[in-house]
Backbone as JSON Lines, residues from 0, in Angstrom:
{"i":0,"aa":"M","n":[131.36,106.35,87.47],"ca":[130.21,106.47,86.85],"c":[129.49,105.34,86.93]}
{"i":1,"aa":"N","n":[127.96,105.25,87.08],"ca":[127.25,104.02,87.24],"c":[126.51,103.74,85.61]}
{"i":2,"aa":"T","n":[126.69,102.43,85.47],"ca":[126.06,102.11,84.28],"c":[124.54,101.35,84.5]}
{"i":3,"aa":"I","n":[123.53,101.64,83.66],"ca":[122.28,101.25,83.99],"c":[121.94,100.48,82.78]}
{"i":4,"aa":"T","n":[121.12,99.38,82.68],"ca":[120.45,98.77,81.17],"c":[119.06,99.14,81.22]}
{"i":5,"aa":"V","n":[118.65,99.68,80.51],"ca":[117.23,100.06,80.4],"c":[116.45,98.7,79.24]}
{"i":6,"aa":"P","n":[115.37,97.91,79.78],"ca":[114.73,97.04,79.12],"c":[114.22,97.64,77.82]}
{"i":7,"aa":"K","n":[114.13,97.16,76.62],"ca":[113.69,97.44,75.53],"c":[112.07,97.9,75.45]}
{"i":8,"aa":"N","n":[111.3,96.65,76.47],"ca":[109.95,97.24,76.55],"c":[109.59,98.58,77.17]}
{"i":9,"aa":"L","n":[110.57,99.09,78.02],"ca":[110.38,100.31,78.53],"c":[110.67,101.61,77.64]}
{"i":10,"aa":"I","n":[111.72,101.19,76.88],"ca":[112.03,102.07,75.53],"c":[110.68,102.21,74.75]}
{"i":11,"aa":"K","n":[109.87,101.37,74.45],"ca":[109.21,101.08,73.35],"c":[107.59,101.61,73.78]}
{"i":12,"aa":"T","n":[107.55,102.34,74.9],"ca":[106.6,102.84,75.29],"c":[105.61,103.79,74.67]}
{"i":13,"aa":"K","n":[104.58,104.29,74.79],"ca":[103.73,104.92,73.88],"c":[104.24,106.55,74.29]}
{"i":14,"aa":"S","n":[104.79,106.85,75.45],"ca":[105.24,108.08,75.28],"c":[106.76,108.12,75.23]}
{"i":15,"aa":"D","n":[107.34,109.12,74.64],"ca":[108.89,109.31,74.62],"c":[109.63,109.3,75.82]}
{"i":16,"aa":"D","n":[108.96,109.65,76.89],"ca":[109.71,110.17,77.95],"c":[110.18,109.09,78.99]}
{"i":17,"aa":"L","n":[111.51,108.92,79.23],"ca":[112.16,107.97,80.49],"c":[112.75,109.02,81.57]}
{"i":18,"aa":"I","n":[112.4,108.95,82.57],"ca":[112.97,109.83,83.55],"c":[113.86,108.87,84.59]}
{"i":19,"aa":"V","n":[115.01,108.93,84.75],"ca":[115.69,108.48,85.96],"c":[116.11,109.45,87.11]}
{"i":20,"aa":"I","n":[115.63,109.0,88.27],"ca":[115.67,109.89,89.41],"c":[116.38,109.08,90.68]}
{"i":21,"aa":"P","n":[117.13,109.67,91.5],"ca":[117.47,108.75,92.79],"c":[116.16,108.47,93.54]}
{"i":22,"aa":"R","n":[116.27,107.18,94.24],"ca":[115.17,106.68,94.9],"c":[114.76,107.73,96.16]}
{"i":23,"aa":"K","n":[115.45,108.27,96.64],"ca":[115.1,109.1,97.7],"c":[114.42,110.22,97.22]}
{"i":24,"aa":"E","n":[114.87,110.84,96.07],"ca":[114.05,111.91,95.4],"c":[112.57,111.47,95.01]}
{"i":25,"aa":"Y","n":[112.44,110.32,94.56],"ca":[111.04,109.53,94.36],"c":[110.2,109.47,95.35]}
{"i":26,"aa":"E","n":[111.12,108.83,96.67],"ca":[110.32,108.64,97.57],"c":[109.77,109.93,98.42]}
{"i":27,"aa":"S","n":[110.45,110.9,98.2],"ca":[110.04,112.32,98.58],"c":[108.79,112.81,97.92]}
{"i":28,"aa":"M","n":[108.97,112.82,96.57],"ca":[107.84,113.14,95.79],"c":[106.56,112.21,95.79]}
{"i":29,"aa":"K","n":[106.59,111.19,96.03],"ca":[105.63,110.06,96.41],"c":[104.86,110.55,97.97]}
{"i":30,"aa":"A","n":[105.62,110.85,98.84],"ca":[105.1,111.08,99.91],"c":[104.2,112.5,100.03]}
{"i":31,"aa":"Q","n":[104.61,113.28,98.94],"ca":[103.74,114.51,99.12],"c":[102.48,114.46,97.95]}
{"i":32,"aa":"M","n":[102.36,113.16,97.45],"ca":[101.37,113.1,96.62],"c":[100.01,113.02,97.19]}
{"i":33,"aa":"L","n":[98.93,113.3,96.74],"ca":[97.47,113.16,97.42],"c":[97.18,111.35,96.96]}
{"i":34,"aa":"P","n":[96.66,110.97,98.14],"ca":[96.09,109.65,97.97],"c":[95.25,109.54,97.07]}
{"i":35,"aa":"A","n":[95.05,108.35,96.25],"ca":[93.94,108.01,95.54],"c":[92.94,107.21,96.16]}
{"i":36,"aa":"Y","n":[91.53,107.55,95.93],"ca":[90.41,106.69,96.45],"c":[89.55,106.11,95.67]}
{"i":37,"aa":"F","n":[89.22,104.98,95.49],"ca":[88.36,104.62,94.43],"c":[87.05,104.13,95.09]}
{"i":38,"aa":"L","n":[85.75,104.64,94.73],"ca":[84.61,104.22,95.47],"c":[83.88,103.48,94.37]}
{"i":39,"aa":"K","n":[82.97,102.34,95.09],"ca":[82.21,101.43,94.15],"c":[80.98,101.56,94.67]}
{"i":40,"aa":"G","n":[80.07,101.01,94.15],"ca":[78.69,101.15,94.47],"c":[77.52,102.25,94.62]}
{"i":41,"aa":"V","n":[76.86,102.03,95.73],"ca":[76.28,103.26,96.15],"c":[76.82,104.37,96.46]}
{"i":42,"aa":"K","n":[78.06,104.38,97.24],"ca":[78.95,105.54,97.42],"c":[79.57,106.0,96.36]}
{"i":43,"aa":"A","n":[79.82,105.48,95.13],"ca":[80.2,106.07,93.98],"c":[79.1,106.79,93.22]}
{"i":44,"aa":"K","n":[77.9,106.15,93.2],"ca":[76.75,106.89,92.68],"c":[76.31,107.91,93.51]}
{"i":45,"aa":"K","n":[76.5,108.14,94.68],"ca":[76.0,109.24,95.33],"c":[76.86,110.46,94.96]}
{"i":46,"aa":"L","n":[78.37,110.24,94.92],"ca":[79.29,111.19,94.69],"c":[78.75,111.7,93.46]}
{"i":47,"aa":"D","n":[78.79,110.67,92.16],"ca":[78.47,111.22,90.95],"c":[77.13,112.03,91.18]}
{"i":48,"aa":"K","n":[76.18,111.7,91.68],"ca":[75.27,112.51,91.84],"c":[75.38,113.87,92.37]}
{"i":49,"aa":"R","n":[76.1,114.13,93.21],"ca":[76.48,115.31,94.08],"c":[77.38,116.31,93.2]}
{"i":50,"aa":"V","n":[78.32,115.68,92.46],"ca":[79.11,116.31,91.41],"c":[78.34,116.84,90.08]}
{"i":51,"aa":"E","n":[77.47,115.96,89.6],"ca":[76.42,116.78,88.7],"c":[75.84,117.67,89.19]}
{"i":52,"aa":"E","n":[75.26,117.63,90.48],"ca":[74.34,118.59,91.09],"c":[75.26,120.01,91.03]}
{"i":53,"aa":"A","n":[76.31,119.82,91.41],"ca":[77.18,120.67,91.64],"c":[77.73,121.54,90.34]}
{"i":54,"aa":"L","n":[77.78,120.62,89.55],"ca":[78.36,121.12,87.92],"c":[76.96,122.04,87.28]}
{"i":55,"aa":"R","n":[75.89,121.55,87.82],"ca":[74.73,122.18,87.15],"c":[74.29,123.55,87.92]}
{"i":56,"aa":"D","n":[74.57,123.6,89.09],"ca":[74.4,124.77,89.94],"c":[75.28,126.12,89.51]}
{"i":57,"aa":"H","n":[76.8,125.49,89.17],"ca":[77.61,126.44,88.59],"c":[77.62,126.93,87.27]}
{"i":58,"aa":"K","n":[76.75,126.07,86.39],"ca":[76.49,126.32,85.25],"c":[75.36,127.7,85.04]}
{"i":59,"aa":"Q","n":[74.47,127.29,86.2],"ca":[73.26,128.32,86.28],"c":[73.73,129.5,87.04]}
{"i":60,"aa":"G","n":[74.97,129.68,87.66],"ca":[75.28,130.77,88.38],"c":[74.92,130.72,89.81]}
{"i":61,"aa":"K","n":[74.57,129.54,90.23],"ca":[74.17,129.58,91.8],"c":[75.38,129.53,92.4]}
{"i":62,"aa":"T","n":[76.55,129.51,92.23],"ca":[77.61,129.17,93.13],"c":[78.28,130.45,93.57]}
{"i":63,"aa":"E","n":[78.96,130.86,94.53],"ca":[79.73,131.86,94.8],"c":[80.94,131.51,94.93]}
{"i":64,"aa":"K","n":[81.75,132.78,94.46],"ca":[83.28,132.88,94.23],"c":[83.77,132.92,95.7]}
{"i":65,"aa":"L","n":[84.91,131.89,95.99],"ca":[85.5,131.66,97.04],"c":[85.93,133.34,97.54]}
{"i":66,"aa":"E","n":[86.52,134.32,97.05],"ca":[86.7,135.33,97.4],"c":[85.69,136.21,98.16]}
{"i":67,"aa":"S","n":[84.45,136.12,97.33],"ca":[83.56,136.89,98.02],"c":[82.81,136.04,99.29]}
{"i":68,"aa":"F","n":[82.82,134.87,99.24],"ca":[82.73,133.94,100.46],"c":[83.32,134.19,101.7]}
{"i":69,"aa":"L","n":[84.83,134.21,101.48],"ca":[85.76,134.68,102.4],"c":[85.63,135.93,103.14]}
{"i":70,"aa":"K","n":[85.19,136.87,102.08],"ca":[84.9,138.31,102.59],"c":[83.71,138.31,103.67]}
{"i":71,"aa":"K","n":[82.58,137.29,102.98],"ca":[81.51,137.58,104.03],"c":[81.61,136.92,105.16]}
{"i":72,"aa":"E","n":[82.13,135.53,105.0],"ca":[82.27,134.66,106.21],"c":[83.24,135.21,107.02]}
{"i":73,"aa":"Y","n":[84.18,135.49,106.79],"ca":[85.85,135.9,107.63],"c":[86.12,137.24,107.29]}
{"i":74,"aa":"P","n":[85.57,138.26,107.48],"ca":[85.78,139.61,107.26],"c":[87.1,140.13,107.97]}
{"i":75,"aa":"N","n":[87.37,139.4,108.83],"ca":[88.93,139.74,109.27],"c":[90.11,138.94,109.24]}
{"i":76,"aa":"L","n":[89.98,138.23,108.04],"ca":[91.0,137.43,107.62],"c":[91.8,138.19,106.66]}
{"i":77,"aa":"H","n":[93.3,138.01,107.01],"ca":[94.1,138.76,106.27],"c":[94.81,138.05,105.15]}
{"i":78,"aa":"K","n":[95.02,138.45,103.94],"ca":[95.69,137.77,102.94],"c":[97.03,137.66,103.05]}
């Protein structure tokens, strides 16, 4: 049996959870994660504007459900 020592500062975190997993499993999970991108300046403002517009359109009912879009654009698509 292996013994590990957990530093006290890790135990006194805001959440009560501490999980120990093998590195191989951690690397596998990490490889499946989506990358995080951070935008700054003009690109960030443009994206914010597009998101605001899309949310506004959705609230106003101007958007189409994915199912109806797929039926219209891809009638031969099998589920």
